[in-house]
C-alpha positions as CSV (number, residue, x, y, z in Angstrom):
1,M,-36.3,-4.2,8.8
2,N,-34.5,-7.3,10.0
3,S,-32.5,-7.8,6.7
4,V,-28.8,-8.0,7.3
5,V,-26.7,-4.9,6.4
6,C,-23.4,-5.9,7.8
7,Y,-21.5,-8.9,9.2
8,S,-18.9,-8.2,11.8
9,K,-16.7,-10.0,14.4
10,E,-19.0,-8.1,16.9
11,G,-22.1,-9.6,15.4
12,I,-24.8,-8.9,12.8
13,K,-26.1,-5.4,12.1
14,T,-29.7,-5.3,10.7
15,K,-31.4,-2.6,8.7
16,A,-33.2,-1.5,11.9
17,D,-29.8,-1.1,13.7
18,F,-28.4,0.8,10.7
19,L,-31.3,3.3,10.5
20,R,-31.3,3.8,14.2
21,D,-27.6,4.5,14.4
22,I,-27.8,6.9,11.4
23,S,-30.5,8.8,13.1
24,A,-28.3,9.2,16.2
25,L,-25.4,10.5,14.1
26,R,-27.7,12.8,12.2
27,R,-29.0,14.3,15.4
28,F,-25.5,14.8,16.7
29,A,-24.3,16.4,13.5
30,V,-27.3,18.7,13.3
31,E,-26.7,19.9,16.9
32,S,-23.0,20.4,16.4
33,K,-21.6,23.9,15.8
34,K,-19.1,22.4,13.4
35,N,-19.9,22.5,9.6
36,T,-17.2,20.0,8.4
37,F,-16.5,16.6,9.8
38,I,-13.2,15.0,9.0
39,L,-14.1,11.3,9.1
40,H,-11.9,8.3,9.7
41,S,-13.1,4.9,10.9
42,E,-11.4,1.6,10.0
43,N,-14.7,-0.3,10.8
44,L,-16.8,0.0,7.7
45,Y,-20.1,-0.2,9.5
46,Y,-19.4,2.8,11.7
47,F,-17.9,4.6,8.7
48,A,-21.2,3.9,6.8
49,V,-23.3,5.2,9.7
50,A,-21.3,8.4,10.0
51,F,-21.1,8.9,6.2
52,S,-24.9,8.8,6.0
53,G,-25.7,10.7,9.2
54,I,-23.3,13.6,8.4
55,L,-24.6,14.1,4.9
56,Q,-28.2,13.8,6.0
57,A,-27.5,16.6,8.5
58,K,-26.4,18.7,5.5
59,K,-22.9,19.1,6.8
60,T,-19.7,18.8,4.8
61,L,-18.0,15.4,4.9
62,A,-14.2,15.2,4.6
63,I,-12.5,11.9,4.2
64,T,-8.8,11.2,4.7
65,A,-6.6,8.1,5.1
66,N,-3.7,10.0,6.6
67,I,-4.5,10.7,10.3
68,S,-1.0,11.7,11.5
69,P,-1.5,14.5,14.0
70,E,0.4,17.1,12.1
71,F,-1.5,16.5,8.9
72,I,-4.9,16.6,10.7
73,N,-3.8,19.9,12.3
74,E,-2.9,21.3,8.9
75,I,-6.3,20.5,7.3
76,C,-8.5,21.1,10.3
77,E,-10.0,24.6,9.8
78,E,-11.9,26.5,12.5
79,D,-15.3,25.2,11.5
80,A,-14.1,21.6,11.2
81,C,-13.5,18.7,13.6
82,F,-11.9,15.3,13.4
83,F,-14.5,12.5,13.8
84,S,-13.1,9.2,14.9
85,E,-14.5,5.7,15.2
86,E,-14.4,5.9,19.0
87,Q,-16.7,8.9,18.9
88,I,-19.1,7.2,16.4
89,R,-19.3,4.1,18.6
90,K,-20.0,6.2,21.6
91,I,-22.9,8.0,19.9
92,C,-24.4,4.7,18.5
93,S,-24.3,3.1,22.0
94,S,-26.3,5.9,23.5
95,K,-29.4,4.7,25.3
96,D,-31.5,7.5,23.9
97,S,-34.3,6.5,21.6
98,F,-34.1,7.7,18.0
99,P,-36.6,7.3,15.2
100,E,-35.6,4.9,12.4
101,E,-36.7,7.1,9.5
102,N,-34.1,7.7,6.8
103,S,-34.4,11.2,5.4
104,G,-32.0,10.4,2.5
105,V,-29.0,12.4,1.3
106,D,-29.2,15.6,-0.8
107,L,-27.5,14.9,-4.1
108,Q,-25.7,18.3,-3.8
109,A,-24.2,17.4,-0.4
110,D,-20.5,18.3,-0.2
111,I,-17.7,15.7,0.1
112,V,-14.0,16.4,0.3
113,L,-11.2,14.0,-0.3
114,W,-7.4,14.6,-0.1
115,T,-5.0,13.5,-2.7
116,S,-1.3,14.2,-3.6
117,G,-0.7,17.3,-5.7
118,T,2.0,17.8,-8.3
119,T,3.2,20.9,-6.4
120,G,4.2,18.8,-3.4
121,T,1.2,19.8,-1.2
122,P,-1.8,17.5,-0.6
123,K,-4.8,19.1,-2.2
124,K,-8.5,18.9,-1.7
125,V,-10.7,17.2,-4.3
126,Y,-14.3,18.5,-4.0
127,K,-17.2,16.2,-4.9
128,K,-20.9,16.3,-4.7
129,F,-22.8,13.2,-3.5
130,E,-24.4,13.3,-6.9
131,H,-21.0,12.5,-8.5
132,L,-20.6,9.3,-6.3
133,S,-24.2,8.4,-6.8
134,I,-24.0,8.5,-10.6
135,E,-20.8,6.4,-10.6
136,C,-22.4,3.9,-8.2
137,E,-25.3,3.5,-10.7
138,E,-22.8,2.8,-13.5
139,L,-21.1,0.1,-11.4
140,A,-24.5,-1.3,-10.4
141,G,-25.6,-1.5,-14.1
142,L,-22.5,-3.4,-15.0
143,W,-22.1,-5.8,-12.1
144,G,-25.2,-5.4,-9.8
145,S,-26.8,-8.6,-11.1
146,K,-24.0,-10.6,-9.6
147,A,-24.6,-9.3,-6.1
148,K,-27.6,-11.3,-5.2
149,D,-27.0,-13.4,-2.1
150,C,-23.4,-12.2,-2.0
151,L,-21.3,-10.6,0.8
152,F,-19.1,-7.7,-0.2
153,C,-15.6,-7.7,1.5
154,Q,-12.7,-5.4,0.9
155,T,-9.0,-5.5,1.3
156,V,-8.7,-1.9,0.4
157,S,-9.3,1.2,2.5
158,H,-12.7,3.0,2.1
159,H,-10.9,6.3,2.7
160,H,-9.7,6.3,-0.9
161,I,-12.0,6.8,-3.9
162,Y,-11.9,3.1,-5.1
163,G,-12.8,1.6,-1.7
164,L,-15.3,4.4,-1.1
165,L,-17.3,3.6,-4.3
166,F,-17.3,-0.1,-3.6
167,F,-18.5,0.7,-0.1
168,L,-21.4,2.6,-1.6
169,L,-22.3,-0.2,-4.0
170,P,-23.6,-2.8,-1.5
171,L,-25.6,0.0,0.1
172,R,-27.1,0.8,-3.3
173,L,-27.8,-2.9,-4.0
174,E,-29.0,-3.6,-0.4
175,A,-26.4,-6.3,-0.2
176,P,-24.5,-7.1,3.1
177,F,-20.9,-6.1,3.6
178,L,-18.1,-7.1,6.0
179,A,-17.3,-4.5,8.6
180,E,-13.6,-5.4,9.0
181,R,-11.1,-4.9,6.2
182,I,-9.3,-8.1,5.2
183,E,-5.6,-7.5,5.7
184,M,-4.2,-11.1,5.4
185,P,-5.0,-13.8,2.9
186,E,-5.6,-16.3,5.7
187,T,-8.6,-14.2,6.9
188,L,-10.6,-15.3,3.9
189,E,-10.6,-18.8,5.3
190,E,-13.2,-17.7,7.8
191,L,-15.6,-16.8,4.9
192,R,-15.8,-20.2,3.1
193,D,-19.5,-20.5,3.8
194,K,-20.5,-17.3,1.9
195,N,-20.7,-16.2,-1.7
196,L,-18.2,-13.3,-1.9
197,I,-17.6,-10.3,-4.0
198,L,-14.0,-9.5,-3.2
199,V,-12.8,-5.9,-3.7
200,S,-9.0,-6.1,-3.7
201,S,-5.7,-4.4,-4.7
202,P,-2.6,-5.5,-6.5
203,A,-0.6,-5.5,-3.3
204,F,-3.0,-8.0,-1.7
205,L,-3.2,-10.3,-4.7
206,K,0.6,-10.3,-5.0
207,R,0.9,-11.7,-1.4
208,F,-0.6,-15.0,-2.4
209,S,2.1,-17.6,-3.0
210,E,2.0,-20.3,-5.6
211,N,1.1,-22.8,-2.8
212,C,-2.2,-21.0,-1.9
213,D,-5.3,-22.7,-3.0
214,C,-8.6,-20.8,-2.4
215,K,-10.8,-22.4,-4.9
216,N,-13.0,-23.7,-2.1
217,L,-13.9,-20.0,-1.6
218,Q,-17.1,-19.0,-3.3
219,I,-15.8,-15.9,-5.2
220,T,-18.6,-14.6,-7.4
221,E,-16.6,-11.6,-8.6
222,L,-13.1,-10.2,-8.0
223,F,-12.3,-6.5,-8.5
224,C,-8.8,-5.0,-8.4
225,S,-7.7,-1.3,-8.4
226,G,-5.4,1.2,-6.8
227,G,-2.4,0.5,-9.0
228,P,-1.0,-1.5,-11.9
229,L,-1.7,-5.3,-11.6
230,P,1.0,-7.3,-13.4
231,F,-0.4,-9.8,-15.9
232,E,1.3,-12.7,-14.0
233,S,-0.4,-11.6,-10.8
234,A,-3.8,-11.5,-12.5
235,K,-3.2,-14.9,-14.0
236,N,-2.2,-16.3,-10.5
237,A,-5.3,-14.7,-9.0
238,E,-7.4,-16.7,-11.5
239,R,-5.6,-19.9,-10.5
240,I,-6.2,-19.2,-6.8
241,F,-9.7,-17.8,-6.8
242,G,-11.1,-19.3,-10.0
243,R,-11.9,-15.7,-11.2
244,W,-9.9,-13.4,-13.4
245,P,-9.7,-9.9,-11.8
246,I,-11.8,-7.1,-13.2
247,E,-9.4,-4.2,-13.0
248,I,-10.7,-0.6,-12.5
249,Y,-8.7,2.4,-13.7
250,G,-9.4,5.8,-12.3
251,S,-8.3,8.5,-9.9
252,T,-9.7,10.6,-7.0
253,E,-10.4,13.5,-9.3
254,T,-12.0,11.5,-12.1
255,G,-13.6,8.5,-10.3
256,G,-13.7,5.4,-12.5
257,I,-12.5,5.9,-16.1
258,A,-12.3,2.4,-17.6
259,Y,-12.1,-1.3,-16.8
260,R,-10.5,-4.5,-18.3
261,I,-9.9,-8.2,-17.8
262,S,-6.2,-8.5,-18.8
263,K,-6.5,-12.0,-20.2
264,S,-8.3,-10.3,-23.1
265,G,-5.4,-7.9,-23.6
266,P,-3.8,-4.7,-22.1
267,E,-6.4,-2.3,-23.5
268,W,-9.0,-0.5,-21.3
269,Q,-12.8,-0.2,-22.0
270,P,-14.1,3.2,-21.0
271,F,-17.2,3.4,-18.8
272,S,-20.2,4.3,-20.9
273,V,-20.7,7.7,-19.3
274,C,-17.0,8.7,-19.8
275,S,-16.0,10.8,-22.8
276,L,-12.2,10.5,-23.4
277,S,-9.7,12.4,-25.5
278,L,-6.0,13.3,-25.5
279,A,-4.7,16.6,-24.3
280,N,-1.9,18.5,-26.0
281,N,0.7,16.8,-23.8
282,G,-0.5,13.3,-24.8
283,C,-2.3,12.7,-21.5
284,L,-5.8,11.3,-21.1
285,C,-8.5,14.0,-20.7
286,V,-11.7,12.7,-19.0
287,K,-15.2,14.2,-19.1
288,S,-18.1,12.5,-17.3
289,P,-21.1,13.3,-15.1
290,Y,-18.9,12.6,-12.0
291,V,-16.0,14.9,-13.0
292,A,-16.5,18.3,-11.5
293,E,-14.5,20.2,-14.2
294,K,-16.8,21.1,-17.1
295,D,-13.9,21.1,-19.6
296,G,-12.8,17.7,-18.3
297,F,-9.9,16.6,-16.1
298,I,-6.4,16.0,-17.6
299,T,-4.8,13.1,-16.0
300,G,-1.0,12.5,-15.6
301,D,-1.3,9.3,-17.7
302,L,0.0,9.1,-21.3
303,A,-2.5,7.2,-23.5
304,E,-3.0,5.9,-27.0
305,F,-6.5,5.2,-28.5
306,L,-7.3,2.2,-30.6
307,D,-9.8,1.9,-33.5
308,T,-12.0,-0.1,-31.2
309,G,-12.6,2.9,-28.9
310,K,-10.5,1.3,-26.2
311,F,-7.1,2.7,-25.2
312,V,-3.8,1.6,-23.7
313,L,-1.7,3.5,-21.1
314,N,1.9,4.4,-21.7
315,G,3.1,5.5,-18.3
316,R,3.0,8.6,-16.1
317,A,3.9,12.1,-17.3
318,D,4.3,13.7,-13.8
319,S,5.9,13.0,-10.5
320,I,2.9,11.1,-8.9
321,V,3.7,7.5,-8.2
322,K,1.9,4.7,-6.4
323,I,3.6,2.8,-3.6
324,E,1.6,-0.2,-2.3
325,E,-1.5,1.4,-3.9
326,K,-0.9,4.6,-2.0
327,R,-0.6,7.6,-4.4
328,I,2.2,10.0,-3.4
329,S,3.8,13.0,-4.9
330,L,7.6,12.7,-5.0
331,A,7.6,16.5,-4.7
332,E,5.6,16.3,-1.5
333,V,8.1,14.0,0.1
334,E,11.0,16.2,-1.0
335,K,9.2,19.3,0.4
336,R,8.6,17.5,3.7
337,I,12.3,16.6,4.0
338,L,13.3,20.2,3.3
339,S,10.9,21.5,5.9
340,C,13.0,20.0,8.8
341,G,15.5,22.8,8.3
342,L,18.6,20.6,8.1
343,V,18.6,19.9,4.3
344,Q,19.8,22.0,1.4
345,K,18.5,19.7,-1.4
346,A,16.6,16.4,-1.6
347,C,15.8,14.1,-4.4
348,V,13.2,11.3,-3.9
349,L,12.9,8.4,-6.4
350,A,10.5,5.5,-6.9
351,L,12.6,2.3,-7.2
352,S,11.7,-1.3,-7.6
353,G,13.1,-4.4,-5.9
354,K,10.9,-7.2,-4.6
355,R,8.4,-4.4,-4.0
356,Q,8.3,-0.8,-5.2
357,Y,9.6,1.7,-2.6
358,L,10.9,5.3,-2.3
359,A,14.5,6.2,-1.9
360,A,15.9,9.6,-0.9
361,A,19.3,11.3,-1.6
362,I,20.1,14.3,0.6
363,V,22.5,17.2,0.7
364,L,22.7,18.6,4.2
365,N,22.9,22.4,4.8
366,E,25.4,23.8,7.3
367,K,23.0,23.4,10.2
368,G,22.4,19.8,9.2
369,K,26.2,19.1,9.0
370,E,26.6,20.5,12.4
371,E,23.7,18.5,13.8
372,F,24.9,15.2,12.4
373,S,28.7,15.7,12.8
374,G,30.2,12.3,13.5
375,A,26.8,10.7,13.4
376,S,26.2,7.3,11.8
377,N,23.9,6.9,8.8
378,L,21.7,4.8,11.0
379,R,21.1,7.8,13.3
380,K,20.4,10.1,10.3
381,N,18.0,7.6,8.8
382,S,16.2,7.2,12.1
383,F,15.8,11.0,12.4
384,F,14.4,11.5,8.9
385,R,12.0,8.5,9.1
386,K,10.7,9.7,12.5
387,Y,10.3,13.2,11.2
388,L,8.4,12.1,8.1
389,A,6.2,9.8,10.1
390,K,4.5,13.0,11.4
391,F,3.2,13.8,8.0
392,L,3.2,10.6,5.8
393,E,1.9,7.1,6.0
394,G,4.5,4.4,6.7
395,A,4.3,2.8,3.3
396,V,5.5,6.0,1.5
397,I,8.3,7.0,3.8
398,P,11.7,6.4,1.9
399,K,13.2,3.0,2.7
400,K,16.7,3.8,1.6
401,W,18.8,7.0,2.1
402,R,22.1,8.4,0.8
403,Y,24.0,11.5,2.0
404,I,26.0,13.3,-0.5
405,E,27.9,16.6,-0.9
406,S,26.2,17.7,-4.1
407,F,23.9,16.6,-7.0
408,A,25.0,16.2,-10.6
409,Q,23.0,18.8,-12.7
410,D,22.4,19.4,-16.3
411,T,22.9,22.7,-18.2
412,Q,19.4,23.9,-17.0
413,G,20.3,23.3,-13.4
414,K,18.1,20.2,-13.1
415,I,19.2,17.2,-11.0
416,K,20.3,14.3,-13.1
417,R,18.0,11.7,-11.6
418,K,19.5,8.8,-13.5
419,E,22.8,9.5,-11.7
420,V,21.0,9.7,-8.4
421,E,19.6,6.2,-9.1
422,M,23.1,4.9,-9.4
423,L,23.6,5.6,-5.7
424,F,21.0,3.0,-4.8
425,F,22.3,0.1,-7.0
426,P,22.8,-3.0,-4.8
427,K,26.2,-3.3,-3.2
428,E,27.9,-6.5,-2.2
429,N,26.4,-7.2,1.1
430,Y,29.4,-9.2,2.3
431,Q,33.0,-9.7,1.2
432,V,34.4,-13.2,0.8
433,L,38.0,-13.3,2.3
434,S,38.8,-17.0,1.8
435,V,37.2,-20.3,1.0
436,S,38.1,-23.9,1.6
437,F,36.3,-27.1,0.6
438,E,35.9,-30.6,2.0
439,N,34.3,-33.5,0.1
440,P,34.8,-36.8,2.0
441,Q,31.7,-38.4,0.6
442,I,29.8,-38.2,-2.7
443,N,26.6,-37.2,-1.0
444,E,28.2,-34.6,1.4
445,K,29.5,-31.2,0.4
446,K,31.3,-29.0,2.9
447,I,32.6,-25.4,2.7
448,L,34.3,-23.1,5.1
449,A,34.1,-19.4,4.1
450,E,35.6,-16.4,5.8
451,L,33.3,-13.4,5.4
452,F,33.3,-9.7,6.3
453,F,30.1,-7.7,6.8
454,S,30.8,-4.0,6.2
455,E,28.7,-1.3,7.9
456,N,27.9,-0.2,4.3
457,S,26.0,-3.4,3.6
458,D,22.3,-3.0,2.7
459,F,21.7,-5.8,5.2
460,F,22.1,-3.3,8.1
461,D,19.8,-0.7,6.5
462,G,16.6,-0.1,8.4
463,H,15.9,-3.5,9.9
464,F,16.3,-2.5,13.5
465,P,15.6,1.3,14.2
466,Q,17.7,1.5,17.3
467,Y,20.5,-1.1,16.7
468,S,22.5,-2.0,13.6
469,L,22.4,-5.9,13.5
470,L,22.6,-8.5,10.8
471,P,19.0,-9.8,10.5
472,A,18.2,-13.5,10.6
473,V,16.8,-13.5,7.1
474,A,20.1,-11.9,5.8
475,Q,22.1,-14.7,7.5
476,V,20.0,-17.4,5.8
477,D,20.2,-15.6,2.5
478,T,24.0,-15.4,2.8
479,V,24.2,-19.1,3.5
480,I,22.3,-20.0,0.3
481,R,24.2,-17.5,-1.8
482,V,27.6,-18.7,-0.7
483,F,26.7,-22.3,-1.3
484,D,25.2,-21.5,-4.8
485,K,28.2,-19.4,-5.8
486,F,31.0,-21.8,-4.9
487,F,29.3,-25.1,-5.8
488,N,27.8,-23.6,-9.0
489,S,24.4,-24.9,-8.1
490,H,21.0,-23.6,-7.2
491,I,19.1,-24.8,-4.3
492,I,15.5,-23.7,-3.4
493,L,14.7,-23.2,0.3
494,K,11.5,-25.1,1.4
495,K,11.7,-25.0,5.2
496,I,13.8,-23.5,8.0
497,S,14.2,-25.8,11.0
498,R,16.1,-25.6,14.3
499,V,17.7,-22.2,13.8
500,K,19.4,-20.6,16.8
501,F,20.6,-17.0,16.9
502,I,23.0,-16.9,19.9
503,T,25.1,-13.7,19.4
504,P,24.2,-10.7,17.2
505,I,26.5,-10.0,14.2
506,C,27.3,-6.3,14.2
507,P,28.7,-4.1,11.4
508,N,32.4,-4.5,10.4
509,T,32.5,-8.0,11.7
510,Q,34.6,-10.8,10.3
511,V,33.0,-14.2,10.7
512,Q,33.5,-17.8,9.5
513,L,30.7,-19.7,7.9
514,H,30.6,-23.5,7.9
515,I,28.2,-25.2,5.5
516,C,27.4,-28.9,5.2
517,Y,25.0,-30.1,2.5
518,L,23.6,-33.7,2.2
519,E,22.7,-33.8,-1.4
520,K,20.5,-37.0,-1.3
521,E,18.5,-35.7,1.7
522,K,18.6,-32.1,0.5
523,I,19.4,-30.9,4.0
524,L,21.8,-28.0,4.5
525,S,23.2,-27.2,7.9
526,F,25.2,-24.0,8.7
527,E,27.1,-22.3,11.5
528,F,28.4,-18.7,11.9
529,F,31.2,-18.4,14.3
530,G,34.1,-15.9,15.1
531,M,37.3,-15.6,17.0
532,Q,37.9,-18.3,19.7
533,N,35.0,-20.3,18.3
534,K,32.5,-17.6,19.4
535,K,29.1,-18.8,18.2
536,Y,26.8,-16.4,16.4
537,S,24.1,-18.7,14.9
538,S,23.4,-22.1,13.5
539,G,20.6,-23.9,11.8
540,T,19.2,-26.5,9.4
541,L,17.5,-25.8,6.1
542,F,15.4,-28.2,4.0
543,C,15.9,-27.6,0.3
544,G,14.1,-28.5,-2.9
């Protein structure tokens, strides 16, 4: 009974602690008049306690990652209640004595998850505990032997199906897990003394730079799911962790469908319990013991089968996209924008830059035109972002906005989305008005450029919600780009040193930029200044 169930910043939780806390939760749930508990707890230990206790009480368990007040109000029916980590902790800290017996969970216990629907409305996905249990057995059969003496740790949320299954796996294997979700790569430094099974996501693995070296970490196995993992990111993960990621492909409705290690190729190996076929629309149809639909579930993914029994994916066939591993319906975001009452039409796109993000183009209705008469785009952007924050997670709120009079349409009245995309093509973020050069020494290059930062520059878009200012990173980026352009060279920034930002640079400002580059030392100094030598900023950059 003293075996470790969980490691936490708050201390170790043993099996005796776990069973006692489950008993407390079970008693609370049994005595409650509510039949459905909408569960959300960032701490994985208290999530595990509530998950077990609620199901043992034969109550319905609902799980959601979106806890915005308006969304919870939408889904919270009369016989349901929202169950938070604070409430769970309070129940577990009760001084009452509870028996430590574990009554087990009925395989037919009801579990509900929410996911994005193609109609624009979040939908319920119903599961039985049996579905999750069978899938957990499949995972245990493939990789359970690796778990001995290992600590499970996650960078992904257990409020989604992938994180939920890999939360159940250590419970099934009686292996300890880490209570806190790992959010930054540096956090792994604290776990160097343990053998780890790391359950991660593409977004997390992409955050590791080429300079990271985590081979001193003892990574027994590395899993990745939640979205596409580029081959180069997978290769970089192997260099950093010494393990090539095992990628899991699936969805909330289907659970896990297949897995692969991309160094062996792009094709996916179906899980042994999955029976796969192609639907009439070319999308993958999945039948398995943990798919509720008897005729199988048709995904939105186009696929092609190989003679080996494996398959490759050929993209999405519907409007569901993944942003930072969060699945979102473009139709849902458009519907939410329209619901504010100020918009006639909206078109939301998934675009890619350094990261994938959403962008929205809007046609205001008469009420909207009156509301925003004379208003800046900054004020409009702030309004819509604040409004959507009531319903959506921050990562899936559009990052860029365009306000237009009408959409281009085809003969069927459908919006020409390619033409909408053109609205978001990068603009020149500054205008070069004049340039002069100095070169008194071979080792020293000097340039004086006169620049104009228009209010339409993307540099001013969304960095500061209340004020439109030129961000520090944009100033440094401009310095490097101006130097590269006019000296026909390419320098690599290694370190920023002694930077001072004295006066903000506002939209529609004309400034002078003085740059001096010592080629031998690879040191670049700069200064932004304006009329009457008004100083905006200055600094020194060390280059490669």
